[in-house]
N, C-alpha and C positions, 0 to 999 in steps of 0.2 A: 764483785761489780759485773763480771761478764753474765752472771746469772740474771740480773737485774736488767742489763741490756738486752739479753736473749728474750726475756719475757715481753719487753716493749715490742720487740720486732716481731715477735708472734702475735700479740695483739694487733699491731699495725697491720700484719698480713692478714690477720681474721677479719679485721674491719674492712679491708680493701676487698677480700673475697665477697664478704656481705654485702657491700657496695655494688661490686660488679653483678652479682647475681639479683639484687633488687633492679638494678638498672636493666638487666636482660628480661626481668618479669615485666617491667612497665612497657618495655619495647615490644615484648611479645603480645600484652594486652591491646597495645596500640594497634599493631597489624592485624590482630584478629578483629577488632572493632572495624578496621579499614575494609578488611575482607567482607564482612558482613554488609557494610554499605555498599559495596561493589555488587554483592549478591542481589541485594534488594533492588538496585538500579537495573541489574539484568532481568530480573523477573518483572519489573515495571515494562521495560523495552519488550520482552517477549510477549505480554500482554498488549501492549500498543499493536505489537506485529499482527497478532491475532485478529485485532479488531480490523487493522487495515487488510488483512485477507478477507474477512467476511465481508467487508465494504465492496472490495474488487469483485467477490463472487456476486453480490447483489447486483452490481453495475454491469458486470457480463451477463447475467440473466435479462436485466433489461434491456441491453443492447441487442441481444437474441430476439426477445420479443418484438422490438423496433424493427428490426430487419425482417422478422417473418411478415409483420404487417405491411412494411413497404414492398415486398413482393407481391403480397396479396392485392396491395393497391394498385402496382404495376400491371398485373394480370388484369384487373378490372379496367383499367385505362385501355389496355389493348382490345378488350371485349367491346368497350364503346367506341374506340377508334374504328373496329370491324363494322360495328352498327351504323356508323356515321357514314362510311363509305358505301354500305348497302342502301341507305336512304337516298344517299345523293344519286346512284343509278337509278333507283325506283322514281325519283323525281323527274329526272329527264325523260323516262319512258312513260310516266303517268302524269301528265300535264292537268288532268282532270282532279286528280287528288292532291294537288298543290297545296291546299291550307292545311290538310293532316299531315302531310310531309314535312312541312315548314314548322308545326309544332313540335314535332318528333325532333327535328334538327336543333330547334332552340333548346329543348329539354336535354339532349346530348351535349350541346355546347356548355350548358350551366354545369351539367354533372363533371364534364371534362375539366372545368376551371376549378370546380370544387376539389377534384381529385389532384389536381396540380398544386392547389394550395396546401392541400395534405402532403403531399411529397415534400414540398419546400419546408414545412413544418418539421416532418420526420428527418429531413437532412440537417437541418440546424440542431435538433436533437442529438442526431448521430456524431456531429461535429463538437458538440458539449460532452457527450459521454467520452469520446475519444480523448478529449482533452482532460477530463476526470481519470481516465485511466493512466494516460501519460503521468499525471502527477502523482497517483497512487503508487505506479511503479517506481517512480523516483523516490518516493518516501521508502518503499520496501527496500530498495538498493540501500538507501542510507541507513535504514535501521540494520540490515544485514550486516553493512560493514562496521556498525557499532557493535553489535553483537560478537562479530569475529574479533574485534579489538579486545573486548572485555574478555572473551574467552581465551584469547593468547595470554593476556596479562594474568588471568586466573592461573592457566595452566604454568606459566613462568613462575608465579608466586609458589605453587605447590611444590614445583621442583628445586627451588632455591633456598639456601639457607637464609636465616635473618639477615646476615651481613651482606649477602649478594642481591637481595631483593631490589636494590636501587636500580639495578640493570633492567629491570622488568617494565620502568616506565620510560 
């Protein structure tokens, strides 16, 4: 009778060991699948970050060109302001050339207004580009934070046993 009882206990223990091993196998496959999913999300986030950096670089180059153009326009305005002052002095000293000086003054005024409008347009463009840069910087910061969180979780998952992985979330 004890031999029969010993066989049943052994069979029961063998079944329990098989169930535990099968359970561990299922849990292991589940965590491997979860890790692959997290890794794919990390790669997607890294790609998005690369696109954002590229767009930020292009926006910075556009801003540099706009600033250079604005500096050139400012120099041109100063040149025309100097020309305007010289013509005003000549107008007082040469009453006989009044019609010629008046035409030059009108031309200088038109150019000055044109450049002022261009400055206003460039200033609006700079404000818009600064806003875009701010938004992109915020996106980069957010994405870096997400990457850091996923890296911390990945490191935690690598360093923990399967039974301790719940502490990584």
